[in-house]
N, C-alpha and C positions, 0 to 999 in steps of 0.2 A: 504493500500500499505506499503510495507517495503522499508527500506532505499535501498535496493539493486534494487528493482524495479524503484524507482526514479533514482537513479544513472545510470542504463540501458536507462531510458527515456532520461535523461539529454546526454548521450552518442550519443544516436541515433539521437537528435536534433543537437548536434554538429556536428555530422558527415554529417548529410543533410546540414547544412549551410556551411561546407567545401567544399562539392561537387558543391554548386551553386557558391562558390567563385572561385574554379577551371575553372569552366565552363565561367564564367565572364571573367576571365583572359584569358583564351583562346580566346576569342573573342577580347580582348584588344589587345593581341600579334598578331592579324592577322591570326590566324587559320582560314582555311575554314570551311563552314559549314558542310561539310562531316567530317572532322577531328572532330569538335566539338560534332557531332552526335556520333562518334566512341567513343570519349572520355567519353561522357556521358552513353554510353553503358557499357564501361569497367568499370566504377565507379558504375554502378548498379549491375554488377556481383561481384564487391568486397564488396559492402555494402548489 
């Protein structure tokens, strides 16, 4: 595994962690379940 591969894996993990944090924050802020699902789908498209 090259350094570039390792960096890519680290970046992908960090993006997935941030996605989870955004979804948790949406629940805490009172977003409806439908809004959270839509947010999740948008994030999936971006990532």
